[in-house]
N, C-alpha and C positions, 0 to 999 in steps of 0.2 A: 716772829712772823716773816722778818726780813731775811733771817738766815734760811728759812724754809723755801722762801721764793728763790733765793740763790741756789740752794741745793737742787731744787726742781729744775731750774735752768740748766744746771751742770749735768744732771741726769739726762735731760732731753738732748743736750748737745752730744753727750756721750753716745747714747743710742743712735743718734742720727749719724755721728761719725762712724760708728761700727757698721751701720748700714751702708754707708758709702764705700767703706773698705771691703765690705763683703761683696759688693758688686764688681770690685776691681780684681778680685781673686780669680786666677784661671780656672777654666772649667775642667772637668774630669778628662784624663788622657783617653783618646779614642783608638789607640793602637798605632801601629807603625804606618808611615804614609803609603799610599797606593803607588804601584809602579808607574813611571812616566811612560805612556804609550801614545801612539799616533791616534788623535782624537777620532771618535766615531764619525763616519761620513753622513752625508745627506741621504735622503730617501732612496733606497735601493729599489731596483726594478722587481726584485723578489718580493719586497713588501708592498710595493705599489699595487701590484696585481694579486697580492695574497695567494702566491703559488703554493701548491703542495710541496712537501719536502722531496719527492721524487722528481721534481721538474726544477730546473735552475735556468735563470735568464739573466744575461749580463749585457751591459752596454757601455762602451768605452769610446771616448773621443780624444784624440791627440792632434794638436796643431803645432807646427814648426815654422814660424815666421823667421826669416833670415835676410840679411843684407850684407854686402861687402863694401865697406867705405873706401878701401885701397886695395890695389894690386890686381892682377888678372887682366883679362881682356876688356872689361868694362865694369862699371860700378852700378849695381842695381840690387833690387830686393825681390823676394819671393815669399808666398805665403802657400804652404801645403799642409793638407790635414788628411786624417785617417779616422774613420768611424767603424767600430767593429761590434757586431752583434753576435752573441753566442747563445746556444740553446743546448742543454744536456738533459737527457731522461735516463733514469735508472733507479731502481729500488734502494740502491746502496748510497745514493748522494747524501741522504740526511743522516747516516749511520756511521760510527766509528768502524774503520776497517777491521779492527781486531775481532768484531762479532759477525762479519759477513757471512751469509750462506752463499751457495754457488750462483744463485739468481743475482745477488747483489754485486757480484763482480762485473756484470754486463751493463753496457750504457750505450746510448745513441747520441753522437755529438754533431752539431751543425755549426758553421762559422761563415758569416757573410761580412765582407769588407766593402767599404766605399772610400775611394780616394778622389781628392779634387786638388787643383793646383798644377803648377808647371813642373814636371818631372825632369825637364832638361835645363833647369837653372844652372847647373854645374857647367854645362857645355856653352851656355851663353857667357860665362865669366871666365872661360878658358880652363876650367878643371876637368879631369878625366872621370873622375868618380864622384858620385853625389854627395853633397854636403849634409843631406837630410836622409834619415833612415826611410822616411815614408815617400820616397821619390819613385812612385810607380805611376803608369798611365791612368788617367781619371776614368772614373766609372765604378760599376758594382762588380765584385769578384766573389764567386762561390769558392771558398777556400777549403772547406771540409763538409763532407757528409759521410760519416763513418759509424760503423758498429764494432765495439771492441770489449775485450775483456780486460779489466784492470788487475794487475798482480796483486795489489793490496799487501797483505802480509804473507803471501805466497811467492812462488818462484816463477810463475808463467802468466804472460800477457800477450794478447794479440789484437790487432786492429786492421780492418779492412774497409774498402770503399773509396771515396775520393778524398785524398790526404795530401797535405803538404809535407815537404821534407822536414821543415823546422816547425816547432821546437823539439821534435823527436830527435834530430841529428844536428851536429856541428855546434848549435847554439849552447853557450854556457851562461848560467844566470848572471855572473858578473858583467857580461857584455851588454845586458839590457840597459845599463845606466848611461850608455853613450848614444850621441845623436848622429855623428858622421856614419855613413853607410859602411866604411871600411872597418871600423872599430865595433859597430853594433851587430851583434847577432851571429853573422855567419863567416867571419874572418876573411871577407872580400872574396869569397868564392863567386865568380861572375859567369859560370857557364850558363848559357841559354837553355840547355837541355834540362837542368835540374829544377824540379818544382819547389823552389824556394818561395815561401809564403810572401804575397798572396797567391802565387802560382800553385796549382795542385795537380795531382794526377791520379788516375785509377792505379790502385796499388795496395799493399799491405805491409805490416810491421809486426815483427815477432820480438818479444822482450823476454829475456831470462834473467832471474835473480838468484844466483847461487848462494848469495849471502847478503846480509843487510846493506852492506856498503859497496857491492860490486853488481854491475849490470851490464848485460851483453845485449845489443840490439842488432837486427838484421832487417833491411828494408828493401823492397822490389817496387819499382815505379814504372808504369808504362808511358814512355815519352810521347807516343803517338797522340795521347789524350791531353797533353798539357796545353797546347795552343787552342784546340777546340773548346776546352773547358774555360779558358780565359775569355774567349770570344763569345761564349755562349750567352752572356749577358750584355753584350754590345761593347765590350772593351776592345780597343785597337792597340794590340800590344807592340807591334813592330818587330816581333819575334818570329823567325822561321820555324815552321813545324820540324820536328826531328823524330827519328824512328828508333824502334828497339826498346829495350828495358835497361833502366839504370839500377845499379845495385849499391847498397850502402851497408857498411859493417862498423860497429863502434863499440868500444869498451869504456866504461866510466867506473872510477874507483873514487869513493868519497870516505876516507878513513877519518876518524876523530882526531887524530894528531895533526892533521893539516890546518885546522882552524876550530875555533870554538863552535859548540852547537848553537845554531841560530835560535833555538828556544830558550837558551840561557840568557838571562838579563844582564845587562852591563851595571856597573856601579859608578856613581858619581856623587861625591859629597854625602855618602851614606844613604843615597837614594837609588832604587833600581830604575833602570832605564831600558826600554825595549830595544833588543838588537835588530837592526834592519838590514844587515849584510849577510849573504848566503854563506853556507858552509864551505869547506875547501873541496877542491875537485881536481882529479887527474883523468883527463879524457882525451883518448886517441881513436881515430878512425880513418876509413878509406872509402872511396867511391869509384865506380867504374861506369862510364857513359859510353855507349858503343861508337858514336860518331866522333866525339871530341876528347876521347882519352880518359885517363884515370888520375887520381891524386890521393894524397894523404893529408891529415890535418890533426892538430892537437891543441889543447888549452890546459894550462895548469894554473890554479888559483890557490892561494894560501893565506893565512893570517900571520902577522908579525907584528911585535910590538914596535911602534915608532912614536916620535915626538908629536905626530899629527893625530889629533882627536882621541876618541875613546876606543875605537876599534877600526882596524885597517885591513883591507884585502889588497895583496898584490897578484899580478897575473902576467903570464906570458902565453902568447898563442901565435899560431900561423898555419899556413898550408903551402903545399908544392903540388902543382898539377903538371901534366905532360900532354902534349899533342899526340895523336896517333902516329905521326911520322910519315903521313902520306903526301906531304908537300902542299896541303890546301892552305896552310896558315891560319886555319880556324882553331878554336879552343878557347881556353879560359883567357879573358881579357887581361887578368892579373895572375900569371902562372905561378907567382911566389908572393907571399905576404908574410910579413912578421910585425908583431905589435906587442905592446905591453902597457902596464899602468898600474894605477892604485885607486881605490875608493875608500874613503876615510869618513866614518861617522863622528859627529860631535866636535868638528874642528873649533867652533866658536863656543866659548864657555856657556853662553846663555841659550844655545840652540843645540841641545844634545841629540836631537832626532834628525838634524840636517845632514846632508851628505856632500863632501867635497870629491871632485871627480877629475882625474888627470889621465890622459891616454896619449900614446904615441904609436904611429903605424907607417910602415913603408911598403908600397905596393909596386912590385915589379910589373913591367908592361910587355905584353906580347907583341913583339915587333912584327911578326907575320901578319897580324890583323890590323896594325896601325901604321905601318911603314916606318916606325921609329926603330932605332937600334935596340937589340935585345937587352942591353944593360940599362935602358931607361927606366925611370921610376917616378912615382908621385908620393909624397909623404904628407902626413897630417899630424898636428899637435892640437889636442882638444883639452880645454879647461872649462869646467863646469860646476855649478853649485845648486843642489836641489832643496827647495823648501817643500816640505810634506806638510801642507796645512792641516789635512785631515785625511781619512781614508778615501775621500772621493777627489780631492784636488791636490796636485803637486805642480809647481812651477820651477823650471830649471833653466836660468840663463846659461848661455854657452858662448865661448870664444874659440875660433878655430884658425890656425895658421897653416895654409896649404903651401908646402914646399915643392918647388919645381912643378907648378901646375901645367898639365897636358903632357909632361915628360919630355919636352923638346928643349927645354932650357931657354926659351924665347920670352917667357912672361915673368913679370915680377911675382914675388909671393903674394898670396891672397890673404888678407885679413878679413874674416867674417864673424859677425855677431848675430846671435839669434837667441831664441827662447823656445823651450819645449813646455807646452801646456798640456797636462793629462788630467782628464775628468772622467770619472767612472760612475756608473749607477748600478 
């Protein structure tokens, strides 16, 4: 009986041990890990109002606090911010462009901007060009009301109404990552004539796509309408009205050999990672404004293997503009600009979706409009790092060094520190 009791205890212990071991075994394999992507954002305006697929509503908030702890004419801070609301209507909005009918190509777009803060912070500290991209007079701006035909998979597009010059012209996607106005967006073209957003003008844009990677654009803008449209909602621009029509012509080429396809994921430690950088681009164009002359511009961006990060884009860009030669001394405040830099994804091993940003720019100064020698210049070096927390929120600390502020060689270089906070719904 004693043997039976011992045997029974052993069997019970064995069963119990097998039960514990069974719980420690790994579960069934569920397949390869999902690609690492930017997390889904918070509630979108589209979902909040339960809008139909033919109506899109967007709301974006950008704040750019900044201070300069040393250098320049004074040490002070500034908070400037931009709020943008967009509305689009069209039957093709919720459909893939491959299956569009003719009606699906057409859409109505509206953009309303609001700016607040001191747009003259740069002047207060002795810099000639704004250190913040959102440095525009405060108030509401009607920046677009247009009807257009999207080219989609076809070769022809057109847009007309109240339209801004950019992002249709000059702007290249790689420039959107910068904060300083000379590096961000429009290659520091500072002609008062041109309707650079949030300024807009009555006009039209024609787009031709003879091939999938080639695009030709022509724009015509009525400069008589720029100042009245800006003042319509109460903004005091400080810009004199100009006459005539401005013309823009631009060619863009985006071949596959310049950079990897943005839709192709990256690979890190055997796991796919969403690629956040744009494709490569070769873009050149020119403009003509009747009162203040003409100019040419261009940007080239490409991918190149570097020791930095998982994926890197390098870029070079610049513009050259000329006065009409009538001795008035007016024209582009910066008639020559050259810049370059790089944006790298995944610099830190544990942050594969973050971006490292470096840019340099040199802006020549128009001596006729400033009283400075024609060889004067102001330079900028910008260093930034962008945390993309999710699809709604990005935070980007930035450091800037302003070389030869004001262009006269009389002020020490400016060290400025800031933050760009982007929130979208």
